[in-house]
N, C-alpha and C positions, 0 to 999 in steps of 0.2 A: 735663615733658614739652616745654613751648615751650623752654626752655634746650637740651633734648637736639637739637630740630629746628634751633635757631639755630647750635648748634654744628657741625649736620651740614651745614647751608647753607656754613657759613664754611669748613669743609674743602674741599668741593666747590669754592668759588670760589677759593680758594688753589691747589687743584689745576690747575683751568682757568687761572688766571694763571701758574703754574708752566709749564704746556704750553706757552702763548701764547709765553711768552719764551724757550723752547726753540726754537720754531720760528722765530723771529725772526732766525736766523742764514740760513735757508734762503729769504728775499725773493727773491735771485736767481732760486731755481726758480719761484716764482711769477710773476715777471716774464715769464722765459723761456716758461713755459706761456700767457699770454696771447698772447705773439706767434705761437707755434705754433697753437694754437687758431684764431686767426684764419685762419692758411693752412689749417687743415682745413676750416674753414667754407667758404672759397673752394673748396677743392676739390670739396665736396659741392654747391654752387651750380653749379660747371662740370658736374659728372657727374650728380647724382641728379635736379635740378630738370627735366632732359630728361625725365623720366617723365610730368609733369604737363601739359605744354605740346607736347611733341614730334609727337604726332599731329594737335594743332590747327593747328600752322604747317605741318606736312606736306601737311595736307588743302586749305591755303590759305586756312582761314577767317579766320586773323589773321596778322600779318606779324610777323617775328621781334622787331621794335622794340616791338609790340602786346604780345607775349607777355611780353617783360621787365617791362614796366611792371605788367601783370595780376599776374604772378608776384612780381614785388618787393613789392606791396601784400599779397597773400596767405599768401607765406611768411613776412612779419615778423608780420602779425597771427596766423597759425597758431601760429609759435614764442612768441609771449608769451603768447597765452591757452592753448595745448594741451600747450605744451613742457615745463611743470614735471612732469608726473606721469610722463612716460617716460623723462626723464633720470635718476629714482629708479632704473630698471631696469638701465640700462646703466651705473650708478654701482656698484650693489651685486649684479647679478645673474649675473657671469659667473665672477668669482673670490672665496675667502673672504677679505675684508678682514681679518678677525679675527688672521689671521696675521701682520699688521704693526703690532701693538701693541707700542708700544716703539720700533719704528722707523718712525715716519712718514714720515721725510725719505724713506725709499727706495720707499715707496707714492706720493708725490710726484713722483720721479723715475721711475717705472713709468708713471705717467699721461702725464708728456710723452713718454716713449718710445712708449706706445700711440697719442698723435696725431700722431708724428713719421711711424711705420710706416703708418698709417691713411692720412694726407695724402700722402705720396710716391708710393704705389701707385694711390691715386685720382685724382692729376694725371698718371701715366703714362698711365692707362687714358683720361683725357680727351684726351690727346695723342693717342691710339691712336683714338681717337673710337669707345670701346668702354663701352656702358653697363654698370655694375656695382653691387652693393649695398653702399651706405654702411655699413650694419649688418653686415655680413659682415666688413668691413675692419676697423671698431674692434673686432669681437670677436675676431678672429685676432690683431689687434696687442696686445690684453690679455692674451690666452694666451701670446703671445710673449714678452713682458715677465716675466710671473709664472713661466713656466718657468726663466728665468735666475735670478729673484729667490729662490724658494721651492721650485722644484721642481715635479714634476707633481702633488703633494698637494694644492695649493690650488685646481686648475682644476675646474671642474663639467664635467665629459668628456659628460654628457647633453646639455647644452646645445650641445657642438660636433657631437654625433649629429645634433640636432633641424636645425642648419644644414645640413648634408649631405645631410639627407632633402628640404630646401626647394629643394636645386637641382633636383629631380626634379619634386617635387609643385608649386612655384609655376607655373611654365610650362604643365605639362600641365593642372591645374585650371582656370587663367585660360582657357588655349588652348579647352578644351571649351566653358566656358561663353560665350566670346565667338562661338564657331563657331557654337553653338545659337542664339543671339541674331540674329546676322547672317544666318543661314538663314531665320529666319521673317521678319525685313526685308525680305529678297529674295525671297521667296516670295509674301507678301502685299503687298508695297508696289513694291519695283524692278522685278520681272518683269511687272507689270501694264501693259496698253496706256496706260492713264491711272494713273498711280500717284499723283496728288494726293489723291483723294477717301480712299482707305485711308490714306493719310499723314496726312491732318488728322483723321481719327478715332483715328489710334494715337498721335498727339502730346500729348494729354493723359494718356493711361497713361505715357508715356517720361517727360513731366515729372514725373509722380507719383513713378513708382519711382526717378528721379534723386535728387529732392527728399528722399523718405522715408529712402532708402538712406543719404544722405550725412549728413542730419541725425542719424539714429541713429548711425552712426559717429563723429561730433564727439561728441555727447552721451555715448554709452556709454564714450568714453575718459575722462571725467571731468575737466573743466576746473575746477579750483579757483576759478579767476578769476570763471568765470560761475557757479558755484554747481552746475554738473553732476553733480559728486562725491556731493551730498548725495541725487540723484535715485534711487530705485528702478529696476530694469529695467523693469519695467512701466509706470512714468511715463513713460521714457524712450520707449518703443515706442508708447504713446498719443500723446504729443506728435509723434512722427515722423509718423505715421498721419495725425492731424488735419492736420499741415502738408501733408502729400501730397494730401489729398481737396482742400483749398483751393486748392491748386496747381493740381490738374486743373480744378476748376471756374474758376478765373481764365483758364486757356489756354482752354477750350472756349468761353467766352462772349466773351472779348476777344482773346486772341492768334490763334486759330484764324479769324476774320472777318477780322482785317486781314492776315493771309496771304493768304487767298483773294484777296482785292482785289489785293494787291501781285503775286500769280502771274498773275492775269488782264492785268494790266498788263503783266507780263514776257512772257505769250506773245503779247500784241499787238504788242510791239515786236521779238520775236526772229523774222527771216524767213529768206529763203534767203542764203547765204554767196556771195559773188563771189570767184572766184581767176582770177587774170591769168597766161597762160602767159609764162614769161619770154623765151622764144625768137621766137615769133610776135606776142606782145602781144595775142592774143585773150582775151577775158573769158569765163569760164563759169561757170555756175551751178549751185551744189550745193543740192538741197533738204533741209529739215528731216529728212525721213523716210528718208533715204539712210545706208546705212553710211559713206558717205566723210563726212559731216557729223558723224557721231558720232566718228569719228577725228579731223576737224579739232578738235573741241570738247576731246578727250582732249589733243591738242597744246598747244591754248592754255592748258588747264588747267595740265599740267606746266610751262608756261613761266611761267605765274602762280605756281606753286610755288617756281620757282627764284627768284624776285623776292622771295617771302615769305621764303625761307629766307636769301637774299642770296648765292645760290650763282651765281656768273657762269659756271661751265662746264655749265649746264643744257642747252644746245643742242650742246656741244662732245663728249657722250659718244656712243657708239654707239648707233643705235636698235636694239632687238631685232627688231621686226618689219620685213618687207620685203612689205607688201601694197600695193594698188593706190595707197592715199593716201600711204604712206610713199616709195612710189619717187618720186611727182611732187613732194611736199613736200621732201624731200632735195634735190631739182634746186633749189629755190627757194631754199631756205636755205644750200646748198652744203656740208651735212653729208655725212660719209663713215658708210658702212653697217657694220655688225658684221659682221667678217670671219666668224664662226662661220654666217652666213646667206648666203654667197655661194653660187652654183650650182656643182655638182661635176658633170663631164661623165663619161662612161664611162671614160676614161682616169685618172681620179682628180685631173686638173687642176682647179683653180678657174677659173670664169669670172667676168668682172667684171659685176656687176649694173648694169643700164641706166638708173643712177640720173640720167644726165645726158639722158634723153630723155623727151619727153611721150606717147610712144607707149604707154607702159604705163598712163598715167590713161586715155587715148582708150579702150584695149581693155577696161578696167574698166567705162567707163561705157557702152560699147556691149554688154556682157554681161550688163546689165540687173540681175537679182536676185543675180547671183552677187557684184556687187561691194557690195552690202547686206550680205552675210555676213561681210565682211571679208576677201576674196580675197586669195591669194597669187600675184605675179606671178613667173613663172620663166622665163627665159629659152630654156632647153632644151624643145624642142618647143612651146613657147608655150602648154602647158597652165596652165587655172587651178586651183589645189588649193586646197579650203577651208581655213581656218585655225579650227581646233576650241577652241582655248585662247583666247579673246578677252577681254582685261581689261575688265573692265566699267566702265563711266563715269557717274558720276550726272549726270541730266538737271538743267538750270539750276534747275527748280522743285523737284525733290526736293533739291538742295543748299541751298536757301533753307529747307525744313522743318527741315533736321539742322542747319544753321550754328549757331543759337544754343545748342542744345541740346549741342553739341559744346564751345563756350565754358562753357557752365554746369558741364559734368562737370570740364573743365579746371581751372576756378577751385576748384572744391570738392576736387579732388584736390590741387590747390597749398595749399590751406589746410590739409589733414589731413598733407602731407609736411612743411610748416613744423614742425607740432606733433611729428611723429614722427622725423623726421630730423635737427632741430635738436639733438637728444638725441645724434646719433651725434659732432657737432663739440663740443659743450659739455658732455655727460656727464663726460668726463675733466677738463675744467676746474672744473666745479662740485666734483668730488671733491677737485681741488687747493685751491680757494679755501677749502672747508670744512674741509680738514685744516689748512691755514694758521691759519683763524681759531679753530678750537676745540682744536686740537692732538689731536684724537680720530679715530679711523678708522671709528667708529660714530656720527656727528653725525646726528640727526634734523630737522635744521634744514631748513626748507624752502629750495628752490633760487632764488636771487634773480632777481627780474624783469629787471634789468638786464644779466645775464650772458645770460639766453635773448636778449634785445634784441641784444646784442653779437654774438652766433651768427648771428640774422637778418640783420644788416648784412653779416657775412662772407658768407653764402650768396649774398646778392642781388648782392654786387660780383663772386663767381665766375660768376654766372649772365650778367651784362653782358659781362664781360672775354671770357670762354672758354665760355659756354655753347652757342654755336651748333654746336660741332662735334659735340657729342653728339646734340643736337635733331636734325641732319641725317640722323644714323644712325637714330634712331627714327622721324622723319618721312618720311625719303624713301629713304635707300639700303637698308634691308631690304625695304622693298616700297612700292609708289605708295599715299598713302592718299587716300580722298575723305571727304566729311563724314560720309555714313552709315556708312561702314566705321570711321570714327574714333568716331564715337559707339559704336556697338557695341563697340568696344576699351575706350574709357573706361568705360563703365558695366559691362561685364562683369567687368573686371579689378578696379574698385572691389567690386562685391559679392563677388567672391572673396576679396578680402583681409578684408572685414568679417566674412564667415561664418566663414573659415578662423581667423581670430584668435580668433574668439571660441568657438570648439568646440576650440581647443588645437592646431590644425595648423600647423607653422612655415612662413609663407611670406614671401617677400619682393617689395615691390611692385615693383621694378626686374624682378625674374624674371616676376613676371604681366603686366606691360606687354609684354615682348619676346615672351612665350608668346601672348598675343591678339594682336599685331602679326602674327606669323609664320602663326597659325592663319586669321585672317580674309584674310590675304595670299592664302594657299594657297587658301582657298576660291573667290576671287575670281579666280585664275589661278593654275595649277600653275607657269608659268615666271616669274612676277612675283617671287617671293621669292628673294632672293640668300642660298642656303644655304651659301655660303663664309664670308660675313659672319657668320651665325648660327654657324657652327662655331666662327669665333674668338671671339664672343661667350661661348658655352659655356664654351671653355678658360679665357677671363678669368675667370667664374665660379669655376670649378675650382680655379683657382691663387690666388684673392683670399686665402682665408685662410692658407695659408702663407706666400705672399711677404708680407704684410703683418705677419704673425708674425716672419719672419725679420728683417725690417727693424727692427721693435721689440725683438728680442730682441738684435742686435748694438748698439743704441743703448743698451739697458739696461746690456750687458755694460761698455760702455764707462764708463757713470754707476758702476757698482759698483767695478771694477778700477783706474780711473782718476783719476775726477772725486771721487767721495763718500770 
């Protein structure tokens, strides 16, 4: 019996060595794969990482530099601790790798083709400032090379059908969840005359939900290095609930009293604002309870957001509203108004808005309460029409309540993203490496940690070099973000991803975030959402699978008919 066993082992070893020697002639494919995998990881960092920190930067809670530093830490740690399990799915879940038995070098070439197709389209989308799904990119590219190499037989078409369903499911489900959460935040906190007491009472609940949901997501993914893969689901649930309760107690007894003192100091220092007329030199006081004061805070907030994103043209873009505040402020800043809002007389000719005059401001102040409702100044007839669709702005105290919450949710999102999306860049490279090492398409060897770290470094490089473009789209261009709305977006989209993934619904993190941003932006103000940009993003989602697939197919055809 022992002799037979030894003979079997010797035969298996000899076959493995033979396979190894067979693959040694394709070392150049492995080297090329490492280069292209880094480019792919770079493209993932440039595009997908904006999901995690786009809203935090957009609300002004963190600067672009701070976001890059935090994302670098959490993306790298997440990729190393969580990335091993997810890469297995990308490696073997889309095509039937058994069809490549005996022609392993073809599968190696296919992995390189898939990485090329995915990287090219993600870099193009980043250049166009469009957030797309990295997972959909690599799936489309994998299908593309497989169609050229083995025809349609090897493709698991149900996976593609699930992806098509996610184009609609992800943004709708996440948008509904975010809308519901923001509705309650606005109803019970933001719309109160004094939002601080209710905000402080809700804070422990918000922290507990944030901690519980994200911990459950991380542990349920099953990180082998942390031993979470050995935990039963009920153990994961109990640990998450316990951590959530402890977090709530710490926030209630430690964080809330400190925030209350901080808000009292803030309210004691914030007084009336002084504005000087550039023409006469006279100073005018705007009190805290006036609509003009609120508008001025919004203007200063938007300027701060521009600084956080590093956008120099914050004040150069047209202002959408032409109310009593903006008429005066545009005169101070020398900003041109939006042509869409210029007055039109009876003959159909546009009249120039009187942004160079202080009279519109003076008439608004003298109109009393009309100015507090955000009045619109029209030159024709001198009538004041109420602007009904006012964009809501967080009070300084409310911003203080939600700032750290938004940073916490963004860091959790970045950690989970590093674990999930490093597989989009490294999954094909892992397949390439194990193919070369074992010479078998069905290798069950674990994913090497150094490969995950390699992918994490590439992702961080893409974020630092080019991440600003998509961060600006997610955090600023789609709709203005505040700390309260940003928190609602982050938490609801995280809940959607966790719940949908665990019940088998196909969702994309990118699509969930975009759906949440649009939903909450629409609730805050119908006019604040850039629907043209959202249309462009949706078109980019729609063409992601075919474009990445076509690029991959073209490169695979070049390999099969010219190179190999």
